[in-house]
C-alpha positions as CSV (number, residue, x, y, z in Angstrom):
1,M,-23.0,102.1,-118.5
2,Q,-20.7,99.8,-116.6
3,K,-17.0,100.5,-117.0
4,T,-16.3,97.0,-118.2
5,Q,-18.8,97.2,-121.1
6,Q,-17.1,97.0,-124.5
7,T,-17.7,99.9,-126.9
8,A,-17.8,100.1,-130.6
9,L,-17.9,102.9,-133.2
10,V,-19.3,102.3,-136.7
11,T,-18.8,104.9,-139.4
12,G,-21.3,105.2,-142.3
13,A,-23.9,103.9,-139.8
14,S,-26.8,105.8,-141.3
15,Q,-27.9,103.1,-143.7
16,G,-27.2,99.7,-145.4
17,I,-24.4,97.6,-144.1
18,G,-23.2,100.1,-141.5
19,E,-26.6,100.3,-139.9
20,V,-26.8,96.5,-139.7
21,I,-23.3,96.2,-138.3
22,A,-24.1,98.7,-135.5
23,V,-27.3,96.8,-134.6
24,H,-25.4,93.5,-134.6
25,L,-22.7,94.8,-132.3
26,A,-25.4,96.2,-129.9
27,R,-27.1,92.8,-129.8
28,A,-23.7,91.3,-128.9
29,G,-23.5,93.6,-125.8
30,F,-21.5,96.5,-127.1
31,A,-22.3,100.1,-126.3
32,V,-22.4,101.6,-129.8
33,A,-21.6,105.0,-131.3
34,L,-23.0,105.8,-134.7
35,L,-21.1,108.1,-137.1
36,A,-22.2,109.6,-140.4
37,R,-22.6,113.0,-142.0
38,S,-26.4,113.2,-141.5
39,E,-27.5,113.5,-137.9
40,A,-31.1,113.2,-138.9
41,K,-30.5,109.8,-140.5
42,L,-28.6,108.6,-137.5
43,V,-31.5,109.6,-135.2
44,G,-33.7,107.6,-137.5
45,V,-31.5,104.5,-137.2
46,R,-31.5,104.7,-133.5
47,S,-35.2,105.1,-133.3
48,R,-35.8,102.1,-135.6
49,W,-33.7,99.7,-133.5
50,P,-34.5,99.4,-129.8
51,E,-31.3,97.3,-129.4
52,L,-29.3,100.5,-129.9
53,G,-30.7,102.1,-126.8
54,D,-29.2,105.5,-126.3
55,A,-26.4,105.0,-128.8
56,L,-24.1,107.9,-129.2
57,I,-24.7,109.9,-132.3
58,L,-21.7,111.6,-134.0
59,S,-22.4,113.8,-137.0
60,A,-19.1,114.1,-138.9
61,D,-17.5,113.7,-142.3
62,V,-14.7,111.1,-142.2
63,R,-12.6,113.1,-144.6
64,Q,-12.5,116.1,-142.3
65,S,-10.0,115.7,-139.5
66,D,-11.3,118.6,-137.4
67,Q,-14.8,117.0,-137.4
68,I,-13.4,113.6,-136.5
69,E,-11.3,115.1,-133.7
70,R,-14.5,116.6,-132.2
71,A,-16.2,113.2,-132.5
72,A,-13.4,111.5,-130.7
73,A,-13.6,114.0,-127.9
74,L,-17.3,113.4,-127.5
75,L,-16.8,109.6,-127.5
76,E,-14.1,109.8,-124.9
77,E,-16.4,112.0,-122.7
78,R,-19.2,109.4,-123.0
79,F,-17.3,106.1,-122.9
80,G,-13.7,106.9,-121.9
81,H,-12.3,104.3,-124.3
82,L,-13.0,102.5,-127.5
83,D,-12.7,98.7,-128.1
84,V,-13.8,98.3,-131.7
85,L,-13.7,100.7,-134.6
86,V,-15.5,99.7,-137.8
87,N,-14.4,101.8,-140.8
88,N,-17.5,101.3,-143.0
89,A,-18.1,104.7,-144.5
90,G,-17.5,104.7,-148.2
91,G,-18.9,105.6,-151.6
92,S,-18.6,105.3,-155.4
93,F,-20.3,105.9,-158.7
94,Q,-20.2,104.1,-162.0
95,A,-18.4,105.7,-164.9
96,P,-16.0,104.5,-167.6
97,A,-12.5,105.4,-166.8
98,R,-12.1,107.7,-169.8
99,Q,-15.1,109.7,-168.6
100,L,-13.9,109.9,-164.9
101,S,-12.4,113.2,-164.0
102,P,-9.3,113.4,-161.8
103,N,-11.5,115.2,-159.2
104,G,-14.0,112.4,-159.3
105,F,-11.3,109.8,-158.8
106,L,-9.9,111.8,-155.8
107,Q,-13.3,112.1,-154.2
108,V,-13.8,108.4,-154.2
109,V,-10.3,107.8,-152.8
110,A,-10.9,110.4,-150.2
111,I,-13.9,108.8,-148.6
112,N,-12.8,105.1,-149.1
113,L,-9.1,105.4,-148.2
114,V,-8.2,108.7,-146.7
115,G,-11.3,108.6,-144.4
116,P,-10.4,105.3,-142.8
117,F,-6.9,106.6,-142.2
118,V,-8.1,109.8,-140.6
119,V,-10.6,108.0,-138.4
120,S,-8.2,105.3,-137.3
121,R,-5.3,107.7,-136.5
122,T,-7.6,110.0,-134.6
123,F,-9.2,107.3,-132.5
124,L,-6.0,105.3,-131.9
125,P,-5.3,106.7,-128.4
126,L,-8.8,105.6,-127.3
127,L,-8.3,102.1,-128.8
128,E,-4.9,101.8,-127.1
129,K,-6.3,102.2,-123.7
130,R,-7.6,98.6,-123.4
131,G,-6.2,97.0,-126.5
132,G,-8.7,97.6,-129.3
133,S,-9.6,96.3,-132.8
134,I,-10.1,98.0,-136.1
135,V,-12.1,96.4,-138.8
136,N,-12.0,98.0,-142.2
137,I,-14.8,97.3,-144.7
138,G,-13.2,96.5,-148.0
139,S,-14.6,94.9,-151.2
140,T,-13.8,92.1,-153.6
141,A,-13.5,95.0,-156.1
142,G,-10.1,95.6,-154.4
143,R,-9.0,92.1,-155.3
144,D,-10.7,91.6,-158.7
145,M,-11.3,93.8,-161.7
146,A,-13.6,96.8,-161.2
147,P,-14.7,97.9,-164.7
148,N,-16.5,101.3,-164.7
149,M,-15.5,101.6,-161.0
150,V,-11.8,102.1,-161.3
151,A,-11.5,104.6,-158.4
152,Y,-13.5,102.4,-156.1
153,G,-11.5,99.3,-156.9
154,A,-8.2,101.1,-156.5
155,S,-9.2,102.7,-153.2
156,K,-10.3,99.3,-151.8
157,A,-7.1,97.7,-152.9
158,G,-5.2,100.5,-151.1
159,L,-7.3,99.8,-148.0
160,V,-6.1,96.3,-147.9
161,N,-2.5,97.5,-148.0
162,M,-3.2,100.1,-145.3
163,T,-4.8,97.4,-143.2
164,R,-1.7,95.3,-143.3
165,S,0.7,98.2,-142.8
166,L,-1.2,99.5,-139.7
167,A,-1.5,96.0,-138.3
168,A,2.3,95.8,-138.4
169,E,2.8,99.2,-136.8
170,W,0.1,99.1,-134.1
171,G,0.1,95.5,-133.1
172,P,0.0,94.0,-130.6
173,T,-1.9,96.8,-128.8
174,V,-4.4,97.4,-131.6
175,R,-5.2,94.8,-134.2
176,V,-6.2,95.9,-137.7
177,N,-8.1,93.7,-140.1
178,C,-10.4,93.9,-143.1
179,V,-13.7,92.3,-144.1
180,A,-14.2,92.4,-147.8
181,P,-17.8,91.8,-149.0
182,G,-18.7,90.6,-152.4
183,P,-22.3,91.1,-153.9
184,I,-24.4,92.2,-151.0
185,L,-28.2,92.8,-151.5
186,T,-28.6,96.1,-149.7
187,P,-31.6,98.4,-150.6
188,A,-29.2,100.6,-152.6
189,A,-27.7,97.7,-154.5
190,R,-31.2,96.3,-155.2
191,Q,-32.2,99.6,-156.9
192,V,-28.9,100.8,-158.4
193,L,-27.2,97.6,-159.5
194,Y,-30.2,95.4,-160.2
195,E,-32.9,98.1,-160.9
196,D,-35.2,96.2,-158.5
197,D,-35.5,93.5,-161.2
198,P,-36.1,90.0,-159.6
199,G,-34.7,88.4,-162.8
200,R,-31.5,90.3,-162.6
201,I,-31.2,89.6,-158.9
202,A,-31.8,85.8,-159.5
203,A,-29.2,85.8,-162.3
204,A,-26.6,87.4,-160.0
205,A,-27.4,84.9,-157.2
206,E,-26.7,82.1,-159.6
207,T,-23.1,83.2,-160.0
208,R,-22.4,82.6,-156.4
209,S,-21.3,79.1,-155.4
210,V,-23.5,79.2,-152.3
211,G,-26.5,80.0,-154.6
212,R,-27.5,83.3,-153.2
213,L,-26.4,86.9,-152.8
214,G,-25.1,88.1,-149.5
215,T,-27.0,90.1,-146.9
216,P,-25.8,92.9,-144.6
217,E,-26.2,90.4,-141.7
218,D,-23.6,88.2,-143.4
219,V,-21.1,91.1,-143.3
220,A,-22.0,92.0,-139.7
221,E,-21.4,88.4,-138.5
222,A,-17.9,88.5,-140.1
223,V,-17.2,91.9,-138.5
224,L,-18.1,90.7,-135.1
225,W,-15.9,87.6,-135.5
226,M,-13.0,89.6,-136.8
227,A,-13.4,92.2,-133.9
228,R,-13.0,89.4,-131.4
229,A,-10.4,87.2,-133.1
230,S,-7.5,88.0,-130.9
231,Y,-4.9,86.0,-132.9
232,V,-5.9,87.6,-136.2
233,N,-4.0,90.7,-137.4
234,G,-3.5,92.2,-140.8
235,S,-5.9,89.7,-142.5
236,V,-8.6,90.1,-145.1
237,L,-11.8,88.0,-144.7
238,Y,-13.7,87.8,-148.0
239,V,-17.5,87.5,-147.5
240,D,-18.4,86.8,-151.1
241,G,-20.3,83.6,-151.4
242,G,-17.3,81.7,-152.7
243,P,-15.9,81.4,-156.2
244,D,-17.9,82.8,-159.2
245,V,-19.3,79.6,-160.7
246,R,-19.0,81.1,-164.2
247,S,-15.2,81.1,-163.7
248,V,-15.3,77.5,-162.5
249,T,-17.3,76.4,-165.5
250,Q,-15.0,78.1,-167.9
251,A,-11.9,76.6,-166.3
252,G,-13.4,73.2,-166.6
253,R,-13.9,73.4,-170.4
């Protein structure tokens, strides 16, 4: 690898949006590191996409600072620096708030909010070497209501605040921004949210003012732009297909 090549680390890169973001960055010329808990899944991702080449595989849990410190040491040994960090790892489950235990709430907050903080803080010295960029993956659930996903919505709202706070602290050396997707048709969303029902998927698409649901590629394009936008810091870019047309219709009555 040439010393001038830009490097990127994507957390939660073993599937879905994270996998596509990693491939998109590789196609844009980045040397990519993939981080997730399952090494076997990461190996599978690397083998599926020739564009990833010999992407660095880092098996770690974003909630565990000791594992992230080891991952940072391995990345520094391989690349020497880091230009772009994409905090994509996250998780949730659906449950009414009255049925959600305090421990369940904490677990969601731990992966969606504490994890990005642990990773960002640990990799900050490598990002500072050449003036890097952090892109946090948020959600429109952090802006809007999130019924039956209160922990998820709260954690993503907190991620926006953390994005702005870290942008103020770490700029101008390291920029920190957030890309917040709306409805994205990943394989998991297709099965869990829409039960693989074409009718339900079509009905959801009709709520978007662009007439379709988003794709992981839509999110990846936004991440690449945000990573390179040198005069953007502390901002949130919503990738949600525009206003919900149901709200527009109701407002017009």
